[in-house]
C-alpha positions, -999 to +999 in steps of 0.1 A: -666-806-168-650-773-157-626-753-178-597-764-156-606-800-165-606-793-202-579-812-221-551-789-231-550-781-268-518-785-288-498-754-299-507-763-335-544-765-328-543-732-309-526-715-338-550-731-363-578-716-342-562-682-342-557-683-380-592-694-386-606-667-363-583-641-379-596-650-414-632-645-402-623-612-384-606-599-416-635-609-438-661-594-415-641-562-411-641-559-449-678-567-451-686-541-424-663-513-436-674-515-472-710-508-461-702-476-441-695-451-469-723-444-495-710-467-522-734-473-551-720-508-556-731-518-521-766-504-523-772-516-558-761-551-548-786-552-520-816-546-544-817-581-560-816-595-525-848-577-515-832-549-495-838-513-503-810-493-521-807-472-489-773-461-476-786-460-441-797-497-442-763-507-456-746-486-429-766-501-401-758-537-413-721-527-415-722-513-379-739-544-366-714-567-383-684-546-370-697-546-334-703-583-335-668-589-350-652-567-324-669-587-297-657-619-314-621-607-316-618-599-279-612-630-258-634-619-230-665-614-252-656-639-280-685-663-273-710-634-274-695-622-306-697-657-321-734-659-312-741-625-327-722-633-359-740-666-362-773-646-362-759-621-387-748-650-410-782-666-405-798-635-418-776-637-449-785-673-454-822-666-451-819-636-475-801-657-501-825-686-497-855-663-501-844-649-534-833-683-548-796-677-549-774-706-559-772-731-530-735-740-526-719-707-537-742-681-522-768-695-498-745-718-479-716-693-478-728-682-444-728-718-432-692-721-443-682-689-425-701-701-394-682-734-394-649-716-396-660-690-370-670-717-344-641-740-353-616-713-348-632-703-315-634-740-304-596-744-310-586-712-292-610-710-263-611-736-235-645-723-224-660-734-257-642-768-255-657-773-220-691-764-233-689-787-263-668-816-253-659-840-281-649-874-267-620-893-282 
């Protein structure tokens, strides 16, 4: 099925997708920006998760998250951004699982974000709807 054959999405679904994507973008901007300056609260929070209390590690994670988020926010590269953010969130899930964080509040938080991320993209992007067709 080509993109031109994809069933049109309603205005409400399109705006729901935009809002969901916007929430993910805002969250990920916050997550990335807070890791850029040398904040003790960021580096000290990383230690119980098995990461070194190193400003440069936090900064690198912040930059990777921000680049992936920027790609997700741009319509032309949104699918690539979603794939990269899925990997980023997968790392967060694995980290929380490895240290035995609570399942539903911490470990699966990345899964919840991933569902919102892909759901928003599915509703706003006909390329994704063509790739993953749900039949009625």
